[in-house]
C-alpha positions as CSV (number, residue, x, y, z in Angstrom):
1,X,141.8,310.9,49.3
2,X,140.3,312.0,46.0
3,X,139.2,315.6,45.2
4,X,135.4,314.9,45.9
5,X,136.1,313.4,49.2
6,X,138.3,316.2,50.3
7,X,135.7,318.8,49.3
8,X,132.8,316.8,51.1
9,X,134.9,316.4,54.3
10,X,135.7,320.1,54.5
11,X,132.1,321.2,53.8
12,X,130.9,318.7,56.5
13,X,132.5,321.0,59.1
14,X,130.2,323.8,58.0
15,X,127.0,321.9,58.9
16,X,125.7,323.2,62.2
17,X,124.0,320.9,64.7
18,X,120.2,320.7,64.6
19,X,119.8,322.3,61.2
20,X,117.7,321.6,58.1
21,X,120.1,321.1,55.2
22,X,119.5,320.4,51.5
23,X,122.3,318.6,49.6
24,X,122.4,318.9,45.8
25,X,122.9,316.1,43.4
26,X,126.3,314.6,42.9
27,X,129.3,315.8,44.9
28,X,127.2,317.6,47.5
29,X,125.3,314.4,48.4
30,X,128.6,313.0,49.8
31,X,128.7,315.5,52.6
32,X,126.1,313.5,54.6
33,X,128.7,310.7,55.0
34,X,131.0,312.9,57.1
35,X,128.4,314.6,59.3
36,X,128.1,312.6,62.6
37,X,124.6,311.4,63.5
38,X,124.8,312.9,67.0
39,X,125.0,316.3,65.4
40,X,121.2,316.0,64.8
41,X,121.2,317.4,61.3
42,X,118.0,316.9,59.2
43,X,118.8,316.4,55.5
44,X,116.1,317.3,53.0
45,X,115.5,316.3,49.4
46,X,113.3,318.6,47.4
47,X,111.3,315.8,46.0
48,X,109.7,315.5,49.5
49,X,111.8,313.8,52.2
50,X,113.1,315.2,55.5
51,X,115.5,313.0,57.4
52,X,117.6,311.3,54.7
53,X,120.0,308.7,55.8
54,X,122.8,307.2,53.9
55,X,122.9,304.5,51.1
56,X,120.7,301.5,52.0
57,X,122.3,298.0,52.3
58,X,122.7,296.3,49.0
59,X,119.5,294.4,48.1
60,X,117.3,296.6,50.4
61,X,116.9,299.5,48.0
62,X,113.3,300.9,47.8
63,X,112.2,302.5,44.6
64,X,110.0,304.7,46.6
65,X,112.9,306.1,48.6
66,X,115.1,308.3,46.5
67,X,116.7,311.7,46.6
68,X,116.1,314.4,44.1
69,X,118.7,312.8,41.8
70,X,116.8,309.5,41.8
71,X,119.5,307.9,44.0
72,X,118.5,305.3,46.6
73,X,118.5,306.6,50.2
74,X,117.5,305.4,53.6
75,X,115.6,307.2,56.3
76,X,116.6,308.3,59.7
77,X,114.2,307.6,62.7
78,X,111.6,310.3,62.7
79,X,111.9,311.1,59.0
80,X,109.0,312.6,57.2
81,X,107.6,312.3,53.7
82,X,105.9,315.4,52.4
83,X,104.6,316.5,49.1
84,X,106.6,318.6,46.6
85,X,104.5,321.7,47.4
86,X,105.4,321.6,51.0
87,X,109.0,320.8,50.2
88,X,109.4,323.9,48.0
89,X,107.4,326.0,50.5
90,X,110.1,325.3,53.0
91,X,112.8,326.2,50.6
92,X,111.2,329.3,49.2
93,X,110.0,330.4,52.6
94,X,113.6,330.6,53.9
95,X,113.2,327.6,56.3
96,X,116.2,325.7,55.0
97,X,119.3,326.6,57.1
98,X,121.8,325.7,54.5
99,X,122.1,324.2,51.0
100,X,125.2,322.6,49.4
101,X,125.2,322.9,45.7
102,X,127.6,321.9,42.9
103,X,128.9,324.5,40.5
104,X,130.0,325.0,37.0
105,X,131.3,328.5,37.5
106,X,131.6,331.0,40.4
107,X,132.7,334.5,39.6
108,X,134.4,337.5,41.4
109,X,131.0,338.7,42.5
110,X,130.3,335.4,44.2
111,X,127.6,334.5,41.6
112,X,126.9,330.9,40.8
113,X,126.2,329.2,37.5
114,X,125.3,325.5,37.9
115,X,122.2,324.4,36.0
116,X,123.1,324.5,32.3
117,X,125.8,322.3,30.9
118,X,127.1,323.5,27.5
119,X,126.3,321.1,24.7
120,X,123.9,319.0,26.8
121,X,120.1,318.9,26.7
122,X,118.9,320.3,30.1
123,X,115.3,319.5,31.0
124,X,115.3,322.3,33.5
125,X,117.1,323.8,36.5
126,X,115.4,321.5,39.0
127,X,115.5,323.1,42.5
128,X,118.8,324.8,42.1
129,X,117.4,328.3,41.6
130,X,115.0,327.9,44.5
131,X,117.7,326.6,46.8
132,X,120.3,329.2,45.8
133,X,117.8,332.0,46.5
134,X,115.8,330.7,49.4
135,X,118.3,328.9,51.7
136,X,119.7,330.9,54.6
137,X,123.2,329.8,53.6
138,X,124.5,328.7,50.3
139,X,127.7,326.6,50.1
140,X,129.2,325.6,46.8
141,X,131.3,322.5,46.5
142,X,133.1,322.0,43.2
143,X,136.4,321.0,41.6
144,X,138.6,324.0,41.1
145,X,139.2,323.4,37.3
146,X,137.7,321.5,34.4
147,X,139.5,320.4,31.3
148,X,142.4,322.7,32.3
149,X,140.2,325.8,32.8
150,X,139.5,327.4,36.0
151,X,135.9,327.3,37.2
152,X,136.5,330.3,39.4
153,X,136.2,333.1,36.8
154,X,136.2,336.8,36.5
155,X,132.6,336.7,35.2
156,X,130.3,333.8,34.7
157,X,129.7,333.0,31.0
158,X,127.0,330.4,31.7
159,X,123.5,331.4,32.8
160,X,123.3,332.4,36.4
161,X,121.4,330.3,38.9
162,X,120.6,333.3,41.1
163,X,121.5,336.9,41.4
164,X,122.4,336.4,45.1
165,X,126.0,336.0,46.2
166,X,126.9,332.6,47.5
167,X,128.2,332.4,51.1
168,X,131.2,329.9,50.7
169,X,133.1,328.1,48.0
170,X,135.0,324.9,48.7
171,X,137.3,323.2,46.1
172,X,140.0,320.6,46.4
173,X,142.5,323.4,46.6
174,X,140.9,326.1,48.7
175,X,138.2,327.6,50.8
176,X,137.1,330.9,49.3
177,X,134.6,333.4,50.8
178,X,132.8,335.9,48.5
179,X,132.6,339.3,50.2
180,X,131.7,342.9,49.3
181,X,135.4,343.4,48.6
182,X,135.8,340.3,46.4
183,X,136.8,336.6,46.8
184,X,138.9,336.1,49.9
185,X,141.1,333.1,50.1
186,X,140.4,331.7,53.6
187,X,142.1,328.3,53.6
188,X,144.3,326.1,51.3
189,X,144.1,322.4,51.0
190,X,146.7,320.3,52.8
191,X,150.1,320.5,51.0
192,X,148.8,323.2,48.6
193,X,150.6,326.6,48.6
194,X,148.9,330.0,48.1
195,X,150.9,330.3,44.9
196,X,149.4,327.1,43.5
197,X,145.9,328.2,44.3
198,X,146.5,331.6,42.5
199,X,148.0,329.8,39.5
200,X,144.8,327.7,39.1
201,X,142.3,330.6,39.6
202,X,141.2,332.9,36.8
203,X,139.4,335.3,39.2
204,X,141.3,337.8,41.4
205,X,141.6,336.5,45.0
206,X,142.2,338.6,48.1
207,X,145.0,336.9,50.1
208,X,145.2,337.6,53.9
209,X,148.6,337.6,55.5
210,X,147.9,334.2,56.9
211,X,146.1,331.5,55.0
212,X,145.8,328.3,57.1
213,X,145.5,324.7,55.8
214,X,142.0,323.2,55.8
215,X,141.0,320.9,58.7
216,X,138.8,318.1,57.4
217,X,136.0,316.2,59.1
């Protein structure tokens, strides 16, 4: 199992039945693969779809059916197509139960930076700022390090996506919960020790007496 699959499988366990959930571009979009259909989750794309399904069969891709990252999608029975204004009204109005976003950095205050990649032209932040501010619950899924440097830092050096603290961070090494007291190490990946997580993390972590292994979907 690669890092992205492990992260997506763990986050899938956080998706409650019957909820409206927005999945970000890239790694977060993988989460839908591991959420059983009988859970009755409605996946939303901010470009105006509620009821996203998985990838369509090869050769049956429809250019009119894409997610916010322009990836081809299918629709679940009962899906709805809405305009962008309605889609963002749902997000900004607090009607999205959860969003799963990728991250470039998360810091000790639980703040997220995920929309500006250094050295690359960025046309805009897309829906990231709206989602990170408006969704009832914000889950970040990202790899623990990049190019040998921890992405869980003391203080974000990249522009923040929102001033709000995210609710949960899942990496291929750990599940970390931002709290008033700081970042709490809640779970470790299968076969990964607490010491290994601490060695790969720039930010300070609060370590409970017992840190169980992750259970994956």
